[in-house]
Every structure is written in structure tokens, then in C-alpha cells.
DRENDO-1510 file (C-alpha; in Angstrom, 1 decimal, always signed):
<recs>
REC; n; res; u; v; w
REC; 1; UNK; -2.7; +32.8; +16.8 .
REC; 2; UNK; -3.8; +30.7; +13.8 .
REC; 3; UNK; -1.5; +31.2; +10.8 .
REC; 4; UNK; -1.1; +29.3; +7.5 .
REC; 5; UNK; +0.5; +29.8; +4.1 .
REC; 6; UNK; -0.8; +28.0; +1.0 .
REC; 7; UNK; -0.4; +28.1; -2.7 .
REC; 8; UNK; -3.3; +28.8; -5.1 .
REC; 9; UNK; -3.1; +27.3; -8.6 .
REC; 10; UNK; -4.1; +30.0; -11.0 .
REC; 11; UNK; -3.6; +27.9; -14.1 .
REC; 12; UNK; -2.0; +24.8; -15.6 .
REC; 13; UNK; -0.8; +24.6; -19.3 .
REC; 14; UNK; +0.6; +21.7; -21.3 .
REC; 15; UNK; +3.9; +22.6; -22.9 .
REC; 16; UNK; +4.2; +19.8; -25.4 .
REC; 17; UNK; +5.9; +22.0; -28.0 .
REC; 18; UNK; +8.8; +22.6; -25.6 .
REC; 19; UNK; +11.6; +20.2; -24.9 .
REC; 20; UNK; +12.0; +18.8; -21.4 .
REC; 21; UNK; +15.6; +19.7; -20.4 .
REC; 22; UNK; +15.9; +16.7; -18.0 .
REC; 23; UNK; +14.0; +14.0; -19.9 .
REC; 24; UNK; +13.6; +14.9; -23.6 .
REC; 25; UNK; +10.8; +12.3; -24.1 .
REC; 26; UNK; +8.6; +13.4; -21.2 .
REC; 27; UNK; +6.1; +16.2; -21.7 .
REC; 28; UNK; +6.0; +19.2; -19.4 .
REC; 29; UNK; +3.2; +21.1; -17.6 .
REC; 30; UNK; +3.5; +24.8; -16.6 .
REC; 31; UNK; +1.8; +25.7; -13.4 .
REC; 32; UNK; +1.0; +29.3; -12.3 .
REC; 33; UNK; +0.8; +29.8; -8.6 .
REC; 34; UNK; -0.1; +32.5; -6.1 .
REC; 35; UNK; +0.7; +32.6; -2.4 .
REC; 36; UNK; -2.1; +33.0; +0.1 .
REC; 37; UNK; -1.5; +33.7; +3.8 .
REC; 38; UNK; -4.3; +33.3; +6.3 .
REC; 39; UNK; -4.7; +34.3; +10.0 .
REC; 40; UNK; -7.7; +34.4; +12.3 .
REC; 41; UNK; -8.1; +38.1; +11.4 .
REC; 42; UNK; -7.3; +38.4; +7.7 .
REC; 43; UNK; -6.3; +36.8; +4.4 .
REC; 44; UNK; -3.6; +38.1; +2.1 .
REC; 45; UNK; -2.9; +37.0; -1.5 .
REC; 46; UNK; +0.3; +37.9; -3.3 .
REC; 47; UNK; +0.0; +40.3; -6.1 .
REC; 48; UNK; +2.6; +38.5; -8.2 .
REC; 49; UNK; +2.4; +34.9; -9.4 .
REC; 50; UNK; +5.2; +32.4; -10.0 .
REC; 51; UNK; +5.6; +29.8; -12.7 .
REC; 52; UNK; +6.9; +26.3; -12.3 .
REC; 53; UNK; +7.6; +23.6; -14.9 .
REC; 54; UNK; +6.8; +20.0; -13.9 .
REC; 55; UNK; +7.7; +16.7; -15.6 .
REC; 56; UNK; +4.3; +15.3; -16.5 .
REC; 57; UNK; +5.5; +11.8; -16.1 .
REC; 58; UNK; +7.7; +11.8; -13.0 .
REC; 59; UNK; +5.7; +14.6; -11.4 .
REC; 60; UNK; +8.9; +16.3; -10.4 .
REC; 61; UNK; +9.6; +20.0; -10.6 .
REC; 62; UNK; +12.2; +21.1; -13.2 .
REC; 63; UNK; +14.8; +23.5; -11.7 .
REC; 64; UNK; +14.7; +27.1; -13.0 .
REC; 65; UNK; +18.4; +27.0; -13.8 .
REC; 66; UNK; +17.6; +24.3; -16.5 .
REC; 67; UNK; +15.0; +26.4; -18.3 .
REC; 68; UNK; +15.6; +27.1; -21.9 .
REC; 69; UNK; +14.9; +30.6; -23.4 .
REC; 70; UNK; +11.8; +29.2; -25.0 .
REC; 71; UNK; +10.6; +27.9; -21.6 .
REC; 72; UNK; +11.2; +31.3; -20.0 .
REC; 73; UNK; +9.3; +33.1; -22.8 .
REC; 74; UNK; +6.4; +30.6; -22.5 .
REC; 75; UNK; +6.2; +31.1; -18.7 .
REC; 76; UNK; +6.4; +34.9; -19.0 .
REC; 77; UNK; +3.6; +34.9; -21.5 .
REC; 78; UNK; +1.3; +32.8; -19.2 .
REC; 79; UNK; +2.3; +35.0; -16.2 .
REC; 80; UNK; +1.3; +38.2; -18.1 .
REC; 81; UNK; -2.1; +36.7; -19.1 .
REC; 82; UNK; -2.9; +35.6; -15.5 .
REC; 83; UNK; -5.9; +37.6; -14.1 .
REC; 84; UNK; -5.2; +39.8; -11.1 .
REC; 85; UNK; -6.3; +38.4; -7.7 .
REC; 86; UNK; -9.8; +39.1; -6.6 .
REC; 87; UNK; -8.3; +40.7; -3.5 .
REC; 88; UNK; -4.9; +41.4; -2.0 .
REC; 89; UNK; -6.1; +41.9; +1.6 .
REC; 90; UNK; -9.4; +40.9; +3.2 .
REC; 91; UNK; -10.6; +40.7; +6.8 .
REC; 92; UNK; -12.2; +37.6; +8.1 .
REC; 93; UNK; -15.4; +37.8; +10.2 .
REC; 94; UNK; -13.3; +37.7; +13.3 .
REC; 95; UNK; -11.1; +40.4; +11.9 .
REC; 96; UNK; -14.0; +42.7; +11.2 .
REC; 97; UNK; -15.3; +42.1; +14.8 .
REC; 98; UNK; -11.9; +42.9; +16.1 .
REC; 99; UNK; -11.6; +46.1; +14.1 .
REC; 100; UNK; -15.1; +47.2; +15.2 .
REC; 101; UNK; -14.1; +46.6; +18.8 .
REC; 102; UNK; -11.0; +48.7; +18.4 .
REC; 103; UNK; -13.0; +51.5; +16.7 .
REC; 104; UNK; -15.6; +51.5; +19.5 .
REC; 105; UNK; -12.8; +51.5; +22.1 .
REC; 106; UNK; -11.0; +54.5; +20.7 .
REC; 107; UNK; -14.3; +56.2; +19.9 .
REC; 108; UNK; -15.2; +55.8; +23.6 .
REC; 109; UNK; -11.9; +57.3; +24.7 .
REC; 110; UNK; -12.4; +60.3; +22.4 .
REC; 111; UNK; -16.0; +60.7; +23.6 .
REC; 112; UNK; -14.9; +60.4; +27.2 .
REC; 113; UNK; -12.2; +63.0; +26.8 .
REC; 114; UNK; -14.4; +65.6; +25.2 .
REC; 115; UNK; -17.7; +65.1; +27.0 .
REC; 116; UNK; -18.8; +67.4; +29.7 .
REC; 117; UNK; -20.1; +66.1; +33.0 .
REC; 118; UNK; -23.8; +66.5; +33.5 .
REC; 119; UNK; -24.5; +69.2; +36.1 .
REC; 120; UNK; -25.2; +67.9; +39.5 .
REC; 121; UNK; -28.7; +68.5; +40.9 .
REC; 122; UNK; -29.0; +71.3; +43.4 .
REC; 123; UNK; -30.1; +68.8; +46.1 .
REC; 124; UNK; -27.0; +66.7; +45.5 .
REC; 125; UNK; -24.7; +69.7; +45.8 .
REC; 126; UNK; -26.5; +70.8; +49.0 .
REC; 127; UNK; -26.1; +67.3; +50.5 .
REC; 128; UNK; -22.4; +67.3; +49.6 .
REC; 129; UNK; -21.6; +70.4; +51.7 .
REC; 130; UNK; -20.4; +70.0; +55.2 .
REC; 131; UNK; -23.2; +70.5; +57.8 .
REC; 132; UNK; -23.5; +74.0; +59.2 .
REC; 133; UNK; -25.4; +75.3; +62.2 .
REC; 134; UNK; -29.1; +75.7; +61.2 .
REC; 135; UNK; -29.1; +73.0; +58.5 .
REC; 136; UNK; -32.1; +70.7; +58.7 .
REC; 137; UNK; -32.0; +67.2; +57.3 .
REC; 138; UNK; -34.6; +64.4; +56.9 .
REC; 139; UNK; -33.7; +60.8; +57.8 .
REC; 140; UNK; -33.9; +58.2; +60.4 .
REC; 141; UNK; -32.1; +57.2; +63.6 .
REC; 142; UNK; -31.5; +53.9; +65.4 .
REC; 143; UNK; -31.0; +53.9; +69.2 .
REC; 144; UNK; -29.2; +51.1; +71.1 .
REC; 145; UNK; -29.3; +50.3; +74.8 .
REC; 146; UNK; -25.6; +49.7; +74.9 .
REC; 147; UNK; -22.8; +50.8; +72.6 .
REC; 148; UNK; -21.9; +48.0; +70.3 .
REC; 149; UNK; -25.3; +46.5; +70.2 .
REC; 150; UNK; -26.4; +45.3; +66.7 .
REC; 151; UNK; -30.1; +45.4; +67.2 .
REC; 152; UNK; -31.7; +48.8; +67.8 .
REC; 153; UNK; -34.0; +49.2; +70.8 .
REC; 154; UNK; -35.7; +52.2; +69.2 .
REC; 155; UNK; -35.9; +53.8; +65.8 .
REC; 156; UNK; -37.8; +56.6; +64.1 .
REC; 157; UNK; -38.1; +58.8; +61.0 .
REC; 158; UNK; -38.2; +62.5; +61.0 .
REC; 159; UNK; -36.3; +65.8; +60.7 .
REC; 160; UNK; -33.0; +66.7; +62.4 .
REC; 161; UNK; -31.4; +70.1; +63.0 .
REC; 162; UNK; -27.8; +71.0; +63.4 .
REC; 163; UNK; -27.5; +73.3; +66.5 .
REC; 164; UNK; -23.8; +73.2; +67.1 .
REC; 165; UNK; -20.6; +72.4; +65.2 .
REC; 166; UNK; -17.3; +71.9; +67.1 .
REC; 167; UNK; -14.6; +70.8; +64.7 .
REC; 168; UNK; -15.8; +67.4; +63.4 .
REC; 169; UNK; -18.4; +67.0; +66.2 .
REC; 170; UNK; -22.0; +67.9; +65.4 .
REC; 171; UNK; -24.9; +68.4; +67.8 .
REC; 172; UNK; -28.3; +67.4; +66.4 .
REC; 173; UNK; -31.8; +67.6; +67.7 .
REC; 174; UNK; -34.8; +65.6; +66.5 .
REC; 175; UNK; -38.0; +67.1; +65.4 .
REC; 176; UNK; -40.9; +66.8; +67.9 .
REC; 177; UNK; -42.7; +64.6; +65.4 .
REC; 178; UNK; -41.1; +61.3; +64.9 .
REC; 179; UNK; -42.7; +58.3; +63.2 .
REC; 180; UNK; -41.7; +54.7; +63.9 .
REC; 181; UNK; -42.5; +53.9; +60.2 .
REC; 182; UNK; -41.5; +55.8; +57.1 .
REC; 183; UNK; -43.6; +58.7; +56.0 .
REC; 184; UNK; -42.9; +61.1; +53.1 .
REC; 185; UNK; -40.8; +64.0; +54.4 .
REC; 186; UNK; -43.4; +66.5; +53.2 .
REC; 187; UNK; -45.9; +65.1; +55.7 .
REC; 188; UNK; -43.5; +65.5; +58.7 .
REC; 189; UNK; -43.0; +68.5; +60.9 .
REC; 190; UNK; -39.8; +70.3; +60.2 .
REC; 191; UNK; -40.2; +73.5; +62.3 .
REC; 192; UNK; -40.4; +72.2; +65.9 .
REC; 193; UNK; -37.4; +70.5; +67.5 .
REC; 194; UNK; -36.5; +69.0; +70.8 .
REC; 195; UNK; -34.3; +71.0; +73.2 .
REC; 196; UNK; -31.9; +68.1; +74.1 .
REC; 197; UNK; -29.4; +67.2; +71.4 .
REC; 198; UNK; -27.1; +64.3; +70.5 .
REC; 199; UNK; -23.4; +64.9; +69.8 .
REC; 200; UNK; -22.1; +62.8; +66.9 .
REC; 201; UNK; -19.4; +62.5; +64.3 .
REC; 202; UNK; -19.7; +61.7; +60.6 .
REC; 203; UNK; -19.0; +58.1; +59.6 .
REC; 204; UNK; -19.8; +58.5; +55.9 .
REC; 205; UNK; -20.6; +61.4; +53.7 .
REC; 206; UNK; -21.1; +60.8; +50.0 .
REC; 207; UNK; -23.7; +62.4; +47.7 .
REC; 208; UNK; -27.2; +61.9; +49.0 .
REC; 209; UNK; -25.9; +60.0; +52.1 .
REC; 210; UNK; -24.8; +61.6; +55.4 .
REC; 211; UNK; -24.3; +59.1; +58.2 .
REC; 212; UNK; -23.4; +60.0; +61.8 .
REC; 213; UNK; -22.7; +58.1; +65.0 .
REC; 214; UNK; -23.3; +59.4; +68.5 .
REC; 215; UNK; -20.1; +59.9; +70.6 .
REC; 216; UNK; -21.4; +57.5; +73.2 .
REC; 217; UNK; -22.1; +54.9; +70.5 .
REC; 218; UNK; -25.7; +54.5; +71.4 .
REC; 219; UNK; -27.3; +56.2; +68.4 .
REC; 220; UNK; -26.7; +56.1; +64.6 .
REC; 221; UNK; -28.3; +58.7; +62.3 .
REC; 222; UNK; -28.8; +58.3; +58.6 .
REC; 223; UNK; -29.7; +61.5; +56.7 .
REC; 224; UNK; -30.8; +61.4; +53.0 .
REC; 225; UNK; -32.5; +64.8; +52.3 .
REC; 226; UNK; -31.7; +68.4; +53.2 .
REC; 227; UNK; -34.3; +71.1; +53.6 .
</recs>
């Protein structure tokens, strides 16, 4: 992560009336500095400032241990008169985006923990239930000449009725009206059914989808609506 530390000069003052403890003939300059730390997410400025005396000729810093009482008093006076920083802590644009993302994330967690699931439609609940004798479904079938064929030799849309349930094996009969092309279920007969059924097992059952495959592998049935 990007990180840097720098010094901000808050002021510079000539101290000609004070004697340089290292070179008596050289004038001194008092500098007032504040520390600034920066990352990709925020900037921090120190609340306190520091004072440093510099030899104005050699441009070398004068060690604090050599300061005279007058130098210390002068430095303290300038420190006390230094304005407060415009800010102590400030987010960068990237920092604000990061904070916003964190707030949104935890807000979503809270919302997700307290929200109530929307009630499932009655048609969905009905399709979720295991098929029972007498249940009538709308859907389509694909018939194959041989088990394992990928291309159907016959297909149709219509209603199917469960006439027998034996464990996980279901016997279905097709309605007497079957269309080779899709028609709205409301336009199809759902009261008259063939007498010969097909035994099948469920291959997939989720929500609005109930798929079965004939025990002999020659028919697949896809049911999407329940009467």
C-alpha cells in the first residue's frame, strides 16, 4: 500500500538578535515544521509542531542540546503562535470510496439478516410438492425409437395425469388431445386421458420444473404447470 511521510513548513523566522552557538558570526533561521503522513486512503497531519534552528550560511541544523535559553524561549513563542492544522485526519477520494463500500457491505449483511423472504406463489408451492395420484400437469414429452437416442422420433404438448405411485416410480397417462406444436394450456383438453400409461422416475424436480424419464428410456417428460 502506498505510504509516505513528509514535513510541512509552517513558518520560517530570522533570529538575527540571537547568537549562533556554533558560529557566532553566522545568522540563524528558525523553522517550524509539521509532520504529514499519507496513504492511498487517508492523510494525517500532526497536531504538534517542532522547531529547528538552522545556520543561515552553512545550511546546517543546530543541535537542540546547544540551544541557549533565549533560543528556547524564541522557539516556544513561535510554536505557540503557529495556527492549528486545517485538519488532523482526512480521507482521500479512494478512502471515501473504500468506506462507502464497507458501509454498503455491512448494510447489506444487516438487511439480509432481517429481511423476510417473499412468500412463494401458490403455483410454485404446488409444483414443489411430490406428485400424487390424481395430480394433473401440463408439459411436453419426447419419444425415442431406442433408449439412448438423442433425437426424438415423436414429441407433443399436452396434459398428463398421475394414475399410480409406487415408491419413486410414477405412472402417467397423456391427455387424448396432444399438439405437436406449443399451445397455451388453457386451450388444451385436461379432462380426457388415454388408458395406457408410461412408468417413469423423476430426474429433476425444482420449483416450476418436474422432469421424468420412462423406465425403458424411450420417453422423457417435462412438466411446467400443475392444474
